C-alpha positions as CSV (number, residue, x, y, z in Angstrom):
1,M,101.8,97.9,74.8
2,R,104.1,95.0,75.1
3,D,104.6,92.7,78.0
4,L,107.0,93.8,80.7
5,D,109.7,91.8,82.4
6,I,110.1,91.8,86.2
7,T,113.0,94.4,85.8
8,E,110.8,96.9,83.9
9,V,108.0,96.3,86.2
10,A,110.3,97.1,89.3
11,K,111.7,100.2,87.7
12,R,108.3,101.6,86.5
13,S,106.5,100.7,89.9
14,A,109.3,101.5,92.2
15,V,108.5,98.1,93.8
16,P,111.6,95.9,94.3
17,A,111.7,92.6,92.3
18,S,111.9,90.7,95.6
19,T,108.5,92.3,96.7
20,L,107.1,91.6,93.1
21,R,108.0,87.8,93.6
22,Y,106.5,87.9,97.1
23,Y,103.2,89.5,95.8
24,E,103.1,86.9,93.1
25,E,103.6,84.2,95.8
26,K,100.7,85.7,97.8
27,G,98.5,85.8,94.7
28,L,98.3,89.6,94.5
29,I,99.8,89.7,91.0
30,V,100.3,87.0,88.3
31,S,103.0,86.7,85.8
32,I,102.0,85.8,82.3
33,G,105.2,83.8,81.3
34,R,108.8,84.2,81.1
35,R,111.6,85.7,79.0
36,G,114.6,83.5,79.6
37,L,114.6,83.4,83.5
38,R,112.8,86.5,83.9
39,R,109.0,86.7,84.7
40,L,106.7,88.6,82.3
41,F,103.8,90.7,83.3
42,D,100.9,92.3,81.5
43,P,101.2,96.1,81.4
44,G,98.0,96.2,83.7
45,V,100.2,95.0,86.5
46,L,101.2,98.5,87.0
47,E,97.8,99.7,87.7
48,R,97.4,96.7,90.1
49,L,100.6,97.6,91.8
50,A,99.3,101.2,92.2
51,L,96.1,99.9,93.9
52,I,98.3,97.7,96.2
53,A,100.4,100.7,97.1
54,L,97.4,102.8,97.8
55,G,96.0,100.0,100.0
56,R,99.3,99.6,101.9
57,A,99.5,103.5,102.4
58,A,96.0,103.3,103.9
59,G,97.0,100.7,106.3
60,F,95.5,97.6,104.7
61,S,97.1,94.3,105.2
62,L,98.2,92.3,102.1
63,D,95.6,89.7,103.0
64,E,93.0,92.6,103.1
65,I,94.1,93.9,99.7
66,A,93.9,90.5,98.2
67,V,90.1,90.3,98.7
68,M,89.8,93.5,97.0
69,F,90.4,91.8,93.7
70,A,87.9,89.6,91.9
71,P,89.0,86.2,90.6
72,D,89.4,87.8,87.1
73,G,92.0,90.3,88.7
74,Q,89.6,93.3,88.5
75,P,89.2,95.5,91.5
76,C,86.3,94.7,93.5
77,I,86.6,96.9,96.6
78,D,84.1,96.5,99.5
79,R,82.9,100.0,100.3
80,Q,82.2,99.0,103.9
81,M,85.7,97.9,104.3
82,L,86.8,101.3,103.0
83,T,84.6,103.1,105.5
84,E,85.8,101.0,108.5
85,K,89.5,101.8,107.5
86,A,88.6,105.5,107.2
87,E,87.2,105.2,110.8
88,E,90.3,103.6,112.0
89,L,92.3,106.3,110.4
90,D,90.1,109.0,112.2
91,V,90.9,107.3,115.5
92,T,94.7,107.2,114.7
93,I,94.6,110.9,113.6
94,R,92.9,111.7,116.9
95,K,95.5,110.0,118.9
96,L,98.5,111.4,116.9
97,S,97.1,114.9,117.1
98,A,96.7,114.6,120.9
99,M,100.3,113.3,121.1
100,R,101.6,116.1,118.9
101,D,99.8,118.6,121.0
102,G,101.0,117.2,124.2
103,L,104.6,117.1,123.0
104,R,104.4,120.8,121.8
105,H,103.1,121.8,125.2
106,A,105.8,119.8,127.1
107,A,108.5,121.4,124.9
108,A,107.2,124.9,125.9
109,C,106.0,124.3,129.5
110,P,107.6,126.6,131.8
111,V,107.9,124.2,134.8
112,P,111.6,123.2,135.7
113,S,111.1,119.5,134.9
114,H,109.0,117.7,132.5
115,M,107.9,115.4,135.3
116,E,106.3,118.4,136.9
117,C,104.2,119.1,134.0
118,P,100.6,117.8,134.3
119,T,100.2,117.4,130.5
120,F,103.5,115.5,130.1
121,R,102.4,113.3,133.0
122,R,99.2,112.6,131.3
123,L,101.2,111.4,128.2
124,L,103.2,109.2,130.4
125,R,100.1,107.6,131.9
126,A,98.6,107.0,128.5
127,A,101.8,105.4,127.2
128,A,102.0,103.2,130.3
129,S,98.4,102.2,129.8
130,G,99.0,101.0,126.2
131,A,96.6,103.8,125.0
132,I,99.6,105.1,122.9
133,R,101.1,102.6,120.4
134,T,103.9,103.1,117.9
135,P,102.4,103.4,114.4
136,G,103.6,100.6,112.2
137,K,102.7,98.1,109.5
138,S,101.2,94.9,110.6
139,V,102.4,92.9,107.7
140,P,105.9,93.4,106.1
141,Q,105.9,94.5,102.5
142,Q,108.4,91.9,101.7
143,R,110.2,89.0,103.2
């Protein structure tokens, strides 16, 4: 397979060219040259981008993903790191499940005001204590 320019990589991977440039700046991917003003990439970059996307979907930061590649660019994923992330996801799932169940209860609760519902009041206390956080990414995908 022939080398791919940045436009082709962006199209095939659904990763914007600006993000590709950012990933290159962070050392996550490497261009192999240029065709005119456009960066060229080895076709293997698509698999690497898929691994990056999987890591991002699992909640890994770009810095955490970067250490998952050996100096030669081959995946070298720390199994303990995966186990720890899976455990973090378990905690998040439990919190979100409790939130979902509480909201469903509050939606169907027969009391006249949500503020009279003990389940809704527990949700409020959890939110006030910081036990409930808005899910989000700690590192932006692009600048």
